C-alpha positions, -999 to 999 in steps of 0.1 A, spaced: 33 -439 6 53 -470 11 45 -487 -21 67 -461 -38 98 -469 -17 119 -501 -28 139 -526 -12 163 -541 -38 174 -577 -33 202 -587 -57 231 -610 -65 253 -614 -94 249 -644 -117 281 -643 -138 313 -661 -129 347 -663 -146 341 -688 -170 374 -706 -181 394 -686 -156 410 -661 -181 395 -631 -163 381 -624 -127 411 -636 -107 415 -674 -114 448 -690 -107 470 -689 -137 476 -728 -137 439 -735 -139 431 -713 -170 412 -731 -198 391 -752 -172 354 -745 -164 349 -726 -131 313 -736 -121 309 -710 -95 285 -728 -73 291 -706 -43 303 -676 -62 275 -670 -71 250 -697 -81 241 -696 -42 234 -658 -41 215 -660 -75 194 -688 -61 189 -668 -28 175 -639 -49 149 -663 -64 140 -680 -33 136 -645 -16 112 -635 -44 91 -666 -36 93 -664 1 83 -626 0 55 -629 -25 38 -657 -5 44 -639 27 26 -606 15 1 -621 -10 -33 -604 -3 -22 -590 30 -39 -557 21 -13 -540 44 8 -511 31 41 -523 21 72 -512 7 79 -525 -29 105 -551 -38 127 -553 -66 148 -584 -74 177 -581 -96 205 -603 -110 236 -584 -122 261 -594 -149 298 -586 -151 303 -583 -113 336 -604 -118 349 -579 -145 344 -549 -118 308 -545 -107 299 -535 -143 263 -547 -141 253 -530 -108 273 -497 -116 254 -495 -149 219 -500 -130 226 -474 -104 237 -450 -132 206 -456 -153 181 -467 -126 143 -457 -132 142 -455 -96 157 -427 -78 183 -434 -50 162 -416 -25 133 -439 -32 155 -471 -25 153 -477 11 181 -505 11 197 -529 -11 204 -565 2 231 -584 -17 235 -620 -17 271 -630 -29 284 -664 -16 258 -676 6 264 -712 0 290 -721 24 275 -719 58 298 -732 83 297 -734 120 264 -716 117 283 -683 111 272 -655 86 290 -622 78 266 -593 72 284 -562 62 266 -528 59 251 -527 94 264 -491 99 251 -478 65 219 -461 78 210 -447 110 199 -469 135 204 -499 111 222 -520 135 196 -516 162 169 -522 141 186 -556 128 197 -568 162 166 -585 171 162 -599 136 198 -613 139 191 -626 175 160 -644 165 174 -659 133 193 -688 152 225 -680 130 257 -666 146 258 -630 128 290 -614 124 283 -579 118 303 -553 100 294 -515 95 312 -506 61 291 -506 29 322 -509 5 337 -542 -9 341 -563 -39 305 -569 -47 274 -552 -62 261 -538 -29 290 -513 -31 277 -495 -61 244 -489 -44 263 -475 -14 282 -452 -36 249 -440 -48 239 -433 -14 218 -464 -5 220 -482 26 231 -517 20 236 -551 37 257 -579 22 251 -615 32 282 -636 29 295 -669 42 331 -665 39 360 -673 15 374 -708 10 400 -729 -9 376 -732 -41 371 -696 -44 376 -688 -81 388 -724 -90 372 -753 -111 365 -768 -74 335 -744 -66 311 -770 -74 276 -777 -62 285 -809 -40 303 -785 -14 273 -761 -12 252 -763 21 220 -761 7 201 -762 40 223 -734 53 217 -712 21 180 -716 26 182 -709 63 199 -674 54 173 -665 31 142 -677 51 156 -666 86 170 -632 76 139 -621 56 
């Protein structure tokens, strides 16, 4: 029964605040770190994914897997929110088909998107390749499911994962990670063209 199988789409909504925890540069402590890319972009992507998928499947009547949209707190303090969810989840890991993590999807440059986790399930890479090719994006796939974001806790719990990511930049964990630097059209393309 497909309806009892879940695809989790998530992203963290916390950031480092005034920079005292989570890896800010020491000379910038005490300044607001807006976190526009890390991770307002991913949190917004989760909300957009919920809207897009609910419209896509509304009234279709076809059997579909269920989607669970999650926002995680305390990612910047060590994946605490997602770890606690995986530990106490009301859904057994065997019922979660995949976890899609959006963390830092707001700085699409040169049309390039990194997707980690393509080797976390048998046949995943072959299944994903046609979707990646049709996306119009330059996808850099990576097979591993570990890493410093919430997908890693699901992978550690036996769930196949994908982590969508547009890469590091000079503004990462600084007061300069601001909305004016977000490639909004690129972030929307990532969500719409990958789902």
